[in-house]
C-alpha positions as CSV (number, residue, x, y, z in Angstrom):
1,X,5.5,15.6,31.2
2,X,3.8,12.7,29.2
3,X,6.1,13.0,26.2
4,X,9.0,14.0,29.0
5,X,8.4,10.7,30.7
6,X,7.8,8.7,27.4
7,X,11.6,10.4,26.5
8,X,13.1,8.8,29.7
9,X,11.0,5.6,29.3
10,X,12.6,5.1,26.1
11,X,16.1,6.3,27.3
12,X,15.7,3.4,29.7
13,X,14.3,0.9,27.9
14,X,17.4,1.8,25.3
15,X,20.2,1.2,28.3
16,X,18.2,-2.0,28.9
17,X,18.8,-3.1,25.8
18,X,22.4,-2.6,25.6
19,X,25.1,-5.6,25.9
20,X,28.6,-6.0,25.7
21,X,30.8,-9.3,26.2
22,X,33.9,-10.8,25.4
23,X,33.1,-13.2,22.1
24,X,33.2,-16.7,24.2
25,X,30.2,-15.0,25.5
26,X,28.5,-14.0,22.9
27,X,29.0,-18.0,21.4
28,X,26.4,-18.7,24.4
29,X,24.1,-16.2,23.0
30,X,24.3,-17.9,19.3
31,X,24.2,-21.6,20.9
32,X,20.8,-20.2,22.6
33,X,19.7,-17.9,19.9
34,X,21.0,-18.6,16.2
35,X,18.4,-16.4,14.9
36,X,21.2,-13.4,15.9
37,X,23.5,-15.0,13.2
38,X,21.3,-14.5,10.5
39,X,21.9,-13.0,7.4
40,X,20.7,-9.0,6.0
41,X,18.5,-10.6,3.8
42,X,17.3,-12.9,6.2
43,X,16.8,-10.7,9.1
44,X,14.7,-8.2,6.4
45,X,12.3,-11.3,5.3
46,X,11.8,-12.6,8.8
47,X,10.8,-9.0,10.2
48,X,8.4,-8.6,7.5
49,X,7.3,-12.4,8.3
50,X,6.6,-11.3,12.5
51,X,4.5,-8.5,11.7
52,X,2.2,-10.8,10.3
53,X,0.5,-12.5,7.4
54,X,-2.9,-13.2,6.0
55,X,-4.1,-14.9,3.0
56,X,-7.0,-13.9,1.5
57,X,-8.4,-15.6,-2.0
58,X,-5.2,-17.4,-2.5
59,X,-3.4,-13.8,-2.0
60,X,-0.7,-13.5,1.2
61,X,-1.1,-9.9,2.6
62,X,2.1,-8.6,4.6
63,X,0.7,-6.8,7.8
64,X,3.7,-4.6,7.5
65,X,2.9,-2.8,4.6
66,X,-0.3,-3.0,5.7
67,X,-1.1,1.1,6.7
68,X,0.8,3.0,4.5
69,X,0.7,0.7,1.6
70,X,-2.5,0.6,-0.5
71,X,-3.4,-1.8,-3.8
72,X,-0.2,-3.6,-4.3
73,X,-1.0,-7.5,-2.7
74,X,-0.1,-8.6,-5.9
75,X,3.6,-6.6,-6.3
76,X,4.6,-7.2,-2.7
77,X,3.5,-10.4,-2.5
78,X,5.9,-11.0,-5.5
79,X,8.7,-8.8,-4.0
80,X,8.8,-11.1,-0.5
81,X,8.0,-14.0,-2.3
82,X,10.5,-14.2,-5.1
83,X,13.4,-11.8,-3.7
84,X,13.3,-11.8,-0.1
85,X,12.2,-15.1,1.1
86,X,15.0,-17.0,-1.5
87,X,17.2,-14.5,-0.5
88,X,17.0,-15.5,3.5
89,X,17.4,-19.0,1.7
90,X,20.9,-17.6,0.5
91,X,19.8,-18.9,-2.7
92,X,21.6,-17.2,-5.7
93,X,19.1,-14.1,-6.0
94,X,20.4,-12.8,-2.8
95,X,23.7,-11.8,-4.7
96,X,21.5,-9.2,-6.5
97,X,20.5,-5.5,-6.7
98,X,16.9,-4.7,-5.6
99,X,15.6,-2.4,-8.4
100,X,12.2,-1.4,-7.4
101,X,10.7,0.2,-11.1
102,X,7.4,2.0,-11.1
103,X,5.8,5.3,-12.3
104,X,6.1,8.4,-10.1
105,X,4.5,8.4,-6.7
106,X,3.6,5.1,-6.9
107,X,5.1,3.9,-3.9
108,X,8.5,2.5,-4.5
109,X,10.4,5.0,-1.7
110,X,7.5,5.0,0.4
111,X,8.5,0.5,0.4
112,X,12.0,1.3,1.0
113,X,11.5,3.9,3.9
114,X,9.2,1.2,5.6
115,X,11.9,-1.5,5.3
116,X,14.9,1.2,7.1
117,X,12.4,2.3,9.6
118,X,10.7,-1.4,10.3
119,X,14.4,-2.4,10.9
120,X,15.8,0.0,12.8
121,X,12.7,-1.5,15.0
122,X,13.0,-5.1,14.3
123,X,17.0,-4.4,15.5
124,X,15.6,-3.2,19.5
125,X,13.6,-6.6,19.4
126,X,15.0,-10.1,20.7
127,X,14.2,-11.9,17.8
128,X,16.4,-9.3,15.1
129,X,19.3,-8.4,17.8
130,X,22.2,-7.7,16.0
131,X,26.1,-8.3,18.0
132,X,28.7,-6.1,16.3
133,X,33.0,-5.8,17.3
134,X,33.2,-3.6,19.1
135,X,34.6,-0.3,18.1
136,X,34.7,-1.3,14.7
137,X,33.5,1.2,12.0
138,X,31.7,-0.8,9.7
139,X,29.5,-3.2,13.2
140,X,31.5,-6.0,11.4
141,X,30.0,-9.7,12.2
142,X,31.8,-10.9,15.3
143,X,32.3,-14.7,13.3
144,X,34.4,-13.2,11.2
145,X,36.8,-13.8,14.2
146,X,37.0,-17.7,13.4
147,X,39.5,-18.7,11.3
148,X,38.5,-20.0,8.0
149,X,40.3,-23.5,8.3
150,X,37.7,-24.0,11.4
151,X,34.5,-22.5,10.0
152,X,33.4,-26.3,8.9
153,X,33.8,-27.3,12.4
154,X,31.7,-24.4,13.8
155,X,29.2,-25.5,11.7
156,X,29.2,-29.1,12.7
157,X,28.8,-27.6,16.0
158,X,26.2,-24.1,15.5
159,X,24.7,-25.2,13.0
160,X,25.6,-21.7,10.9
161,X,27.4,-20.7,7.9
162,X,30.1,-18.2,8.0
163,X,30.7,-16.0,5.0
164,X,32.9,-13.1,4.8
165,X,36.7,-12.5,6.1
166,X,37.6,-10.1,8.8
167,X,38.2,-6.8,7.5
168,X,41.6,-5.2,7.8
169,X,41.1,-2.8,10.7
170,X,39.9,-5.4,12.8
171,X,42.7,-8.5,12.1
172,X,45.6,-5.4,13.3
173,X,43.5,-4.6,16.3
174,X,42.9,-8.7,17.0
175,X,46.9,-9.1,16.9
176,X,47.4,-5.7,18.7
177,X,44.4,-5.2,21.0
178,X,43.7,-9.2,22.1
179,X,47.5,-10.5,21.1
180,X,45.6,-12.9,19.1
181,X,43.1,-14.3,21.5
182,X,40.1,-14.3,19.6
183,X,37.7,-15.4,22.8
184,X,38.7,-12.0,24.7
185,X,37.5,-9.5,21.4
186,X,34.6,-7.1,22.9
187,X,31.2,-7.6,21.1
188,X,28.3,-5.0,21.6
189,X,24.7,-5.3,20.5
190,X,24.1,-2.4,17.7
191,X,20.7,-0.6,17.1
192,X,20.1,0.0,13.1
193,X,19.9,4.0,12.7
194,X,19.9,5.8,9.8
195,X,20.4,9.2,11.7
196,X,23.7,7.5,13.0
197,X,25.1,5.6,10.0
198,X,24.5,2.3,11.8
199,X,23.3,-0.5,9.3
200,X,21.4,1.7,7.1
201,X,23.0,3.8,4.1
202,X,21.4,5.8,1.7
203,X,23.5,7.5,-1.4
204,X,22.3,9.8,-4.0
205,X,24.0,11.0,-7.1
206,X,25.0,14.7,-7.4
207,X,27.0,16.6,-9.9
208,X,29.7,13.4,-11.0
209,X,32.7,15.9,-11.5
210,X,32.3,16.5,-7.7
211,X,31.3,13.2,-6.1
212,X,33.8,11.5,-4.7
213,X,34.2,7.7,-4.5
214,X,34.8,7.9,-0.9
215,X,31.5,9.0,-0.1
216,X,30.8,4.8,-1.2
217,X,34.0,3.5,0.4
218,X,35.3,5.9,2.9
219,X,38.3,7.4,2.6
220,X,42.2,7.8,3.8
221,X,42.5,10.3,6.9
222,X,45.4,12.4,5.7
223,X,46.3,13.8,9.2
224,X,46.9,10.3,10.4
225,X,49.5,9.4,7.9
226,X,52.4,11.3,9.7
227,X,51.5,9.4,13.1
228,X,51.2,5.7,11.5
229,X,53.9,6.0,8.2
230,X,51.4,4.3,5.3
231,X,48.2,4.6,3.4
232,X,47.8,0.7,3.6
233,X,47.4,1.2,7.2
234,X,44.0,0.5,8.4
235,X,44.2,3.1,11.1
236,X,44.8,5.8,8.7
237,X,41.9,4.8,6.7
238,X,38.6,6.2,7.6
239,X,35.5,3.0,7.1
240,X,33.1,5.6,6.9
241,X,31.8,5.4,3.5
242,X,28.0,4.3,3.0
243,X,28.5,0.6,1.6
244,X,30.9,0.4,4.9
245,X,28.1,2.1,7.2
246,X,25.1,0.3,5.8
247,X,27.2,-3.1,6.9
248,X,24.6,-6.1,8.0
249,X,21.5,-3.9,6.8
250,X,20.1,-2.3,4.0
251,X,21.7,0.2,1.3
252,X,19.4,2.2,-0.1
253,X,20.4,3.8,-3.8
254,X,18.3,6.5,-4.7
255,X,18.4,7.4,-8.7
256,X,20.7,4.6,-8.7
257,X,20.7,4.3,-12.7
258,X,21.6,8.2,-13.0
259,X,25.0,6.9,-11.2
260,X,28.5,7.7,-12.6
261,X,29.8,4.6,-14.0
262,X,33.0,4.4,-11.8
263,X,30.0,4.2,-8.4
264,X,28.5,1.0,-10.1
265,X,31.6,-1.0,-10.4
266,X,31.8,-1.2,-7.0
267,X,28.5,-3.2,-7.2
268,X,29.5,-5.7,-9.2
269,X,31.8,-7.7,-6.6
270,X,29.6,-6.1,-3.6
271,X,26.8,-8.1,-5.3
272,X,28.6,-11.3,-6.3
273,X,31.0,-11.8,-4.3
274,X,29.9,-9.9,-1.1
275,X,33.2,-7.9,-0.9
276,X,34.2,-4.5,-2.2
277,X,37.8,-2.5,-2.9
278,X,38.1,0.0,-0.9
279,X,42.0,2.0,-0.5
280,X,45.2,-0.5,-0.4
281,X,43.5,-3.1,1.7
282,X,42.2,-6.6,0.4
283,X,39.0,-7.0,-0.3
284,X,36.6,-6.3,2.4
285,X,33.6,-7.9,3.1
286,X,30.1,-6.8,3.6
287,X,26.9,-8.3,4.0
288,X,24.0,-5.9,2.8
289,X,20.9,-5.8,0.9
290,X,21.2,-3.3,-1.4
291,X,17.8,-1.5,-2.7
292,X,17.3,0.9,-5.4
293,X,14.8,2.9,-7.2
294,X,13.7,4.0,-10.4
295,X,11.4,4.7,-13.5
296,X,10.6,2.6,-16.4
297,X,12.2,4.8,-18.5
298,X,15.0,5.2,-17.3
299,X,15.5,1.7,-16.8
300,X,15.0,1.2,-20.3
301,X,17.8,3.7,-21.3
302,X,19.9,2.3,-19.2
303,X,20.0,-1.3,-20.4
304,X,19.4,0.2,-24.0
305,X,23.8,1.0,-22.7
306,X,26.0,-1.7,-23.7
307,X,28.6,-0.4,-21.3
308,X,25.9,-1.3,-18.6
309,X,25.5,-5.1,-19.8
310,X,27.6,-6.3,-16.7
311,X,25.0,-5.3,-14.4
312,X,22.3,-6.4,-15.7
313,X,22.3,-9.7,-14.8
314,X,23.3,-8.4,-11.1
315,X,19.5,-6.8,-10.8
316,X,16.7,-8.0,-10.2
317,X,13.4,-5.7,-11.5
318,X,10.4,-5.5,-9.3
319,X,7.7,-3.6,-10.9
320,X,6.0,-1.6,-8.9
321,X,2.7,-0.4,-10.5
322,X,0.0,1.9,-9.9
323,X,-2.7,0.4,-7.9
324,X,-5.7,-0.2,-9.4
325,X,-8.4,-0.8,-7.3
326,X,-10.7,2.6,-6.4
327,X,-11.7,1.4,-3.0
328,X,-7.6,1.4,-2.3
329,X,-6.6,4.1,-4.4
330,X,-9.6,6.2,-1.9
331,X,-7.5,5.0,0.9
332,X,-4.4,6.9,-0.6
333,X,-6.1,10.3,-0.5
334,X,-7.6,9.5,2.8
335,X,-4.3,9.2,4.1
336,X,-2.6,11.8,2.7
337,X,-5.1,14.2,3.9
338,X,-4.6,13.0,7.3
339,X,-0.9,13.4,7.2
340,X,-0.8,17.0,5.9
341,X,-2.3,20.3,6.9
342,X,-5.7,19.8,5.1
343,X,-6.8,17.3,7.6
344,X,-9.8,20.2,9.1
345,X,-11.0,20.2,5.7
346,X,-14.5,18.6,5.3
347,X,-14.4,16.8,2.4
348,X,-17.8,15.3,1.5
349,X,-18.5,11.9,1.2
350,X,-17.8,10.3,-2.4
351,X,-15.4,13.0,-3.3
352,X,-12.6,11.3,-2.7
353,X,-13.9,8.3,-4.4
354,X,-14.6,10.0,-7.5
355,X,-11.4,11.3,-7.9
356,X,-10.1,7.6,-7.3
357,X,-12.3,6.3,-9.8
358,X,-11.0,9.0,-12.4
359,X,-7.1,8.0,-11.6
360,X,-7.7,4.6,-11.9
361,X,-9.6,5.1,-15.2
362,X,-6.2,6.8,-16.5
363,X,-4.3,3.7,-15.6
364,X,-6.2,0.8,-16.7
365,X,-5.5,-0.4,-20.6
366,X,-8.8,-0.9,-22.8
367,X,-9.8,-4.9,-22.4
368,X,-9.5,-6.5,-25.4
369,X,-12.2,-9.4,-24.0
370,X,-15.6,-9.0,-25.7
371,X,-18.5,-7.2,-23.4
372,X,-16.0,-5.6,-21.2
373,X,-15.2,-1.7,-21.4
374,X,-12.5,-0.2,-19.0
375,X,-16.0,0.9,-16.3
376,X,-17.1,-2.5,-16.1
377,X,-13.3,-3.7,-15.8
378,X,-12.8,-0.6,-13.6
379,X,-15.5,-2.4,-11.2
380,X,-14.3,-5.8,-11.5
381,X,-10.5,-4.7,-10.2
382,X,-12.3,-3.3,-7.4
383,X,-13.7,-6.7,-6.3
384,X,-17.4,-5.4,-7.4
385,X,-20.0,-7.7,-8.3
386,X,-21.0,-8.3,-11.8
387,X,-23.9,-10.0,-13.1
388,X,-22.5,-12.9,-15.4
389,X,-18.0,-12.8,-14.5
390,X,-16.3,-14.8,-11.9
391,X,-12.4,-14.6,-10.2
392,X,-11.7,-16.3,-14.1
393,X,-13.0,-12.9,-16.1
394,X,-10.8,-11.0,-14.1
395,X,-7.5,-13.2,-14.3
396,X,-8.2,-13.4,-18.1
397,X,-8.2,-9.5,-18.1
398,X,-5.1,-9.3,-16.0
399,X,-3.1,-11.6,-18.2
400,X,-3.9,-9.2,-21.2
401,X,-1.8,-6.2,-19.7
402,X,1.1,-8.0,-17.6
403,X,2.3,-4.0,-17.4
404,X,-0.5,-2.8,-16.5
405,X,-0.6,0.5,-14.3
406,X,2.4,2.1,-15.0
407,X,1.2,4.9,-16.5
408,X,-1.6,7.4,-15.8
409,X,-2.6,10.4,-13.3
410,X,-0.3,9.7,-10.1
411,X,-1.9,10.4,-6.6
412,X,0.5,13.2,-6.1
413,X,-1.3,15.1,-9.0
414,X,-5.0,14.1,-7.1
415,X,-4.2,15.7,-4.2
416,X,-2.5,18.4,-5.1
417,X,-5.5,19.4,-7.2
418,X,-7.6,18.9,-4.0
419,X,-6.0,21.1,-2.2
420,X,-6.3,23.7,-4.6
421,X,-9.9,23.6,-4.5
422,X,-10.2,23.9,-1.2
423,X,-7.7,27.0,-1.3
424,X,-10.0,28.3,-4.4
425,X,-13.4,27.5,-2.8
426,X,-12.2,29.3,0.4
427,X,-14.7,27.7,2.5
428,X,-13.8,24.5,5.3
429,X,-15.8,22.2,2.5
430,X,-15.5,20.7,-0.6
431,X,-17.4,18.4,-2.6
432,X,-16.9,16.1,-5.6
433,X,-18.0,18.4,-8.4
434,X,-15.6,21.2,-6.9
435,X,-12.5,17.8,-6.7
436,X,-13.6,17.2,-10.5
437,X,-13.5,20.7,-11.6
438,X,-10.2,20.8,-9.9
439,X,-8.9,18.0,-11.6
440,X,-10.2,19.1,-14.9
441,X,-8.1,22.5,-14.7
442,X,-5.5,21.0,-13.6
443,X,-5.0,18.8,-16.6
444,X,-4.2,22.3,-18.7
445,X,-1.3,23.0,-16.4
446,X,0.0,18.9,-16.6
447,X,3.6,19.9,-19.0
448,X,4.1,15.9,-19.0
449,X,0.2,15.0,-20.3
450,X,0.7,15.1,-24.4
451,X,-2.5,16.0,-26.4
452,X,-3.4,12.8,-27.2
453,X,-3.8,11.7,-23.4
454,X,-5.0,14.9,-22.4
455,X,-8.0,14.4,-24.1
456,X,-8.5,10.9,-23.0
457,X,-8.2,12.0,-19.5
458,X,-10.9,14.5,-19.7
459,X,-13.4,11.9,-21.1
460,X,-12.5,10.3,-17.6
461,X,-13.8,12.8,-15.9
462,X,-16.7,13.2,-18.2
463,X,-17.2,9.1,-17.1
464,X,-16.1,9.8,-13.4
465,X,-18.8,12.9,-13.2
466,X,-21.5,9.7,-14.6
467,X,-20.8,7.7,-12.3
468,X,-21.3,10.6,-9.3
469,X,-24.3,11.1,-10.8
470,X,-25.6,7.4,-9.9
471,X,-23.8,7.9,-6.3
472,X,-25.6,11.4,-5.7
473,X,-28.4,10.6,-6.7
474,X,-28.5,7.0,-4.5
475,X,-27.0,8.8,-1.4
476,X,-30.3,11.1,-1.4
477,X,-32.9,8.2,-2.2
478,X,-31.3,6.8,0.5
479,X,-31.8,9.6,2.7
480,X,-35.4,10.3,1.9
481,X,-36.1,6.9,2.0
482,X,-35.0,6.7,5.7
483,X,-37.2,9.4,6.3
484,X,-39.8,7.4,5.0
485,X,-39.0,4.1,6.8
486,X,-42.5,3.2,7.9
487,X,-43.3,2.9,3.9
488,X,-40.1,1.0,3.2
489,X,-41.1,-1.5,6.2
490,X,-44.6,-2.2,5.4
491,X,-43.6,-2.5,1.4
492,X,-41.2,-5.3,2.2
493,X,-44.0,-7.6,4.3
494,X,-45.8,-7.1,1.5
495,X,-43.6,-8.6,-1.0
496,X,-42.4,-11.6,1.6
497,X,-45.7,-12.2,2.3
498,X,-46.1,-12.8,-1.6
499,X,-42.8,-14.5,-2.3
500,X,-44.1,-16.7,0.4
501,X,-47.4,-17.6,-1.2
502,X,-45.7,-17.8,-5.0
503,X,-42.9,-20.2,-3.4
504,X,-45.5,-22.5,-1.7
505,X,-47.9,-22.2,-4.4
506,X,-50.5,-20.3,-1.6
507,X,-53.2,-18.2,-2.2
508,X,-53.3,-14.4,-0.3
509,X,-56.3,-13.4,1.7
510,X,-57.2,-10.0,0.9
511,X,-57.2,-8.0,4.5
512,X,-60.3,-6.0,3.7
513,X,-62.4,-8.1,2.3
514,X,-61.0,-11.4,3.1
515,X,-61.7,-13.2,-0.3
516,X,-58.5,-15.1,-1.7
517,X,-55.9,-13.3,-4.2
518,X,-53.2,-14.8,-5.9
519,X,-49.5,-13.5,-5.5
520,X,-49.1,-9.9,-7.2
521,X,-47.2,-10.5,-9.6
522,X,-46.4,-7.0,-10.8
523,X,-45.4,-5.8,-7.5
524,X,-42.9,-8.2,-6.9
525,X,-41.6,-8.0,-10.3
526,X,-41.5,-4.2,-10.1
527,X,-39.2,-4.7,-6.8
528,X,-36.8,-7.4,-8.3
529,X,-36.5,-5.3,-11.9
530,X,-34.6,-2.8,-9.6
531,X,-31.8,-4.9,-9.2
532,X,-31.7,-6.3,-12.5
533,X,-33.6,-10.0,-11.6
534,X,-34.4,-10.6,-14.4
535,X,-38.1,-12.7,-15.7
536,X,-35.4,-16.2,-15.8
537,X,-34.1,-15.5,-12.2
538,X,-37.0,-14.4,-10.7
539,X,-38.2,-17.9,-9.0
540,X,-34.1,-18.9,-7.7
541,X,-34.2,-15.1,-6.5
542,X,-37.4,-15.8,-4.5
543,X,-36.4,-19.0,-3.0
544,X,-33.2,-18.1,-2.3
545,X,-35.3,-15.1,0.1
546,X,-37.8,-17.6,1.3
547,X,-35.0,-20.0,2.4
548,X,-33.1,-17.0,4.3
549,X,-36.6,-16.2,6.0
550,X,-37.0,-19.6,7.1
551,X,-32.9,-19.8,8.7
552,X,-34.0,-16.8,10.5
553,X,-37.4,-18.2,11.8
554,X,-35.3,-21.5,12.9
555,X,-32.7,-18.7,14.6
556,X,-36.2,-17.4,16.6
557,X,-34.5,-14.2,15.1
558,X,-36.7,-11.9,13.4
559,X,-36.4,-10.9,9.3
560,X,-36.0,-7.5,8.5
561,X,-35.2,-4.3,6.4
562,X,-31.6,-4.8,6.8
563,X,-31.7,-8.7,6.7
564,X,-31.0,-9.0,3.0
565,X,-28.7,-6.5,1.3
566,X,-30.4,-6.7,-2.2
567,X,-33.7,-6.9,-1.7
568,X,-33.2,-3.5,1.0
569,X,-31.7,-1.9,-2.1
570,X,-34.6,-3.1,-4.6
571,X,-36.8,-1.7,-1.9
572,X,-35.2,1.7,-1.4
573,X,-35.2,2.0,-5.4
574,X,-38.8,0.8,-5.6
575,X,-39.3,3.7,-3.0
576,X,-37.0,6.1,-4.5
577,X,-39.1,5.4,-7.9
578,X,-42.5,6.1,-6.6
579,X,-41.0,8.9,-4.7
580,X,-39.3,9.9,-7.4
581,X,-41.9,13.1,-8.2
582,X,-42.0,14.0,-4.7
583,X,-38.0,14.2,-4.6
584,X,-37.9,16.6,-7.4
585,X,-40.2,19.0,-6.3
586,X,-39.0,19.1,-2.8
587,X,-35.1,19.5,-4.0
588,X,-35.9,22.1,-6.8
589,X,-38.0,24.3,-5.0
590,X,-37.0,27.7,-5.1
591,X,-39.8,29.0,-2.1
592,X,-40.2,25.5,-0.5
593,X,-43.5,25.4,1.5
594,X,-44.1,24.1,5.4
595,X,-44.0,20.7,4.6
596,X,-41.1,20.5,1.8
597,X,-38.9,22.7,4.3
598,X,-39.9,20.3,7.1
599,X,-38.7,17.2,4.8
600,X,-35.6,19.1,3.5
601,X,-34.7,19.7,7.0
602,X,-35.7,16.0,7.7
603,X,-33.3,14.8,4.8
604,X,-30.4,17.3,5.3
605,X,-30.3,15.9,8.9
606,X,-29.9,12.2,7.6
607,X,-27.5,13.1,5.5
608,X,-25.8,14.2,8.1
609,X,-25.9,11.7,10.9
610,X,-25.8,8.4,9.1
611,X,-24.0,9.1,6.0
612,X,-20.8,11.8,7.2
613,X,-22.3,15.2,5.2
614,X,-22.1,18.6,7.1
615,X,-24.9,20.9,6.8
616,X,-23.3,22.8,3.6
617,X,-22.3,19.2,1.7
618,X,-25.8,18.2,2.3
619,X,-27.4,20.8,0.7
620,X,-25.3,21.4,-1.9
621,X,-25.9,17.2,-2.8
622,X,-29.6,18.1,-2.3
623,X,-29.8,20.9,-5.0
624,X,-27.6,18.8,-7.6
625,X,-29.5,16.0,-7.5
626,X,-32.5,18.1,-7.8
627,X,-30.9,19.4,-10.9
628,X,-30.1,15.9,-12.2
629,X,-34.1,15.0,-11.7
630,X,-35.1,17.8,-13.3
631,X,-33.0,17.7,-16.5
């Protein structure tokens, strides 16, 4: 009964939120909560802010998009700050069509869908409440009832600007139903709903020969003409076009640039003047956000057509590129898999990361900056620390190609190839090599990839494979070192003793003979070199370790194996280097002896328990690393 109870609670909540009263009652609400009279653009902006805004490294992160859009923080910040924010302040950008332009499967449709679903939820909150004239098919703003000559007075008293004129239908109703008594007109609270066509409209182009302009602006109801006697009687007109129904909210034009010209002309006056022509009536006022989306090729074709020049200045183009961060691309795949019927399949750790590496590489432009190759650029974009490079270098790289990310492999292709790998392998587990193999096989079947790009992408698959080889070796290294945890701790303590003696210019005492010894430079360097600490940087690194050691001691904490990430990595690498022959023999032996088998089982258990593998993928990893070490 749980779901039925929830349905009942939802229905009760909707009934509780309903409100109806006279225009006089509505003015009391406006006086108390002026936000109910906000414009459509202002409502969208406040909705985005209400979900929370966080600033990280000088960039605003809008939580509204947080769990759905990954890696597009810069594009989303620009969208909100350069369009929604000024539009909410009634600046001129609100008189423009918002056009999201970007490659396929880049997130354009998802952004629009999020805005639509968000408005539906927001209209059910107090701060997002919307009120309309009852019985109006366009859900008209009640403040349109205020006569034009009194609007300045209204602004002085309420601080709210009124834009737009009362629609022909409500003008007639005011006279016939209410005898001109504005204060008695019935007002109701409305809730945006795309399904019910309240405040959210969606228009998709179809065959230009059969699609009627009435789909946008409504049409005459011929069955009532005999009753009302004239086509210009608003009661004989159905105000049910998408522009009518989207009033007070937002209107989505899918593939807008494919529309026939006669449809686009209606947008000229709607964007610039806030009204449109329908039937034999005066201009009809509408307050709605118009958003469209397209790809770059269609946009270039559109602006090249001189007939469309009048619309060019009415459009604000917001580029929505592909994500260029490997970690965020991995999250995109995780979400797509979670939302699919593949969620039960075990995907070995790093399989999606390797796919993400390949995808991001195909989207990056070759850097002009000296000393930076495309792999290094990928790592810098991903927030990885590379010695000798900082935030300034990353900004310089981004400025080289302002439109970077508008081309490359799309996430849907990757997910399709992962699906293919799962079906072909016919086991409930796939690893990174399965994914790379599927991506490679799919390039030959990808119709839109040129031969030149195919060769380049094949090279990127090889790069992703090399990246995975390093990841795989490190993963096995960690698992083996975990089995030698005591050895790691001993090596760490030995290193710390030597560092302390080196920094304090002291001698060490041999535990067996008791004689004094100088710090073991060979041991310290053998560890430090594992993480790229140069001869010139060794002193600073050791002093940093000693400072961290002292800080822990002051706080009464014990400095251990997990207290310094880079040092732990160095210890692991050093131990693994010392154990390399053991690993090689253990992982590649066709008939392991009892000791080797025990060690393999320990490592597999570690990979399963600590690293997210299952038994199948852990054994596949060990076999693969064994083959790498034996090359």
